N, C-alpha and C positions, 0 to 999 in steps of 0.2 A: 740854659737849663742847668740848675745845680744838681749834682748827684747827692742822693740821700745816703746817709751812712749805712753801711752793711749791718744787717741784723744777724747776730750770731749768738750761739750759746756754747759754753764750754762744759763738757761732761768729763769727769774723771772716773774711770772704771778700775776697780781693784779686784784681784782674784787671788785666793789662797786656798790651801787644802788643810783640813784638820784631820788628824788621825785619831781614831778611837782604839787604843791598844787592847782594851778588853774584848772588843768584837772584831778586831783586826780589819776595820773598814776605814775608808777615807771619804770624807765629805767635802765637797767644793762649796766655797762661800764667795759671795760677790758683794761689792758695794758700788753704788752709783752716787757720785757726789756732784753737786752743783756749786762750784766755787763762788759764784756771784751771790748766792744766798746762804751758803754754808749747809744747805740741806743735804742729808745723807740717808740713803735708802739701802736696806740690806736684803739680799736674796740668797736662796739656797739652791737655785737652779739657773742655768744659763737661759733657759726658755723664759722664765719669769723676768729676768733682767732684760732680755731682748724685747719682750712684750711691753715693758715699761718704756724703753727707748722708742719703740715704734709709736706708742701712744703719745709721747711727748713731741715727737717729730710731726705727727699728724696734726696735733693741736697747733703747733707752730706754723705749719703750712696753711691751715685754715685761717689763722690770724693774719698771715701775710696776704692771702687771697682776699680777705675782707678789706684790708687796708688798701690794696691795689684797686679794688672795685669802687671804693669810696673816692678815690682821687681822679 
C-alpha cells in the first residue's frame, strides 16, 4: 500500500505594534499570510486572528475526514 503525500498548509503570522503619539496609545496589528496563494489577511486583535486560524483548521479537518470516508 502506497503512502499518500501528507496534506499540509503553511501560515505565516506577523505581529507588530503601532503607536499613536497624539493619544499615547499602542495598537497591535496582525497579518495571516498563505504563501501558497499569496493571500494576506489583516487583523487588529489576536482573538480575530485566532478565530480565523481555527476556522481554517476546522475546514481542513472536515475536508480530510470527507476524503478519508470516500476511500
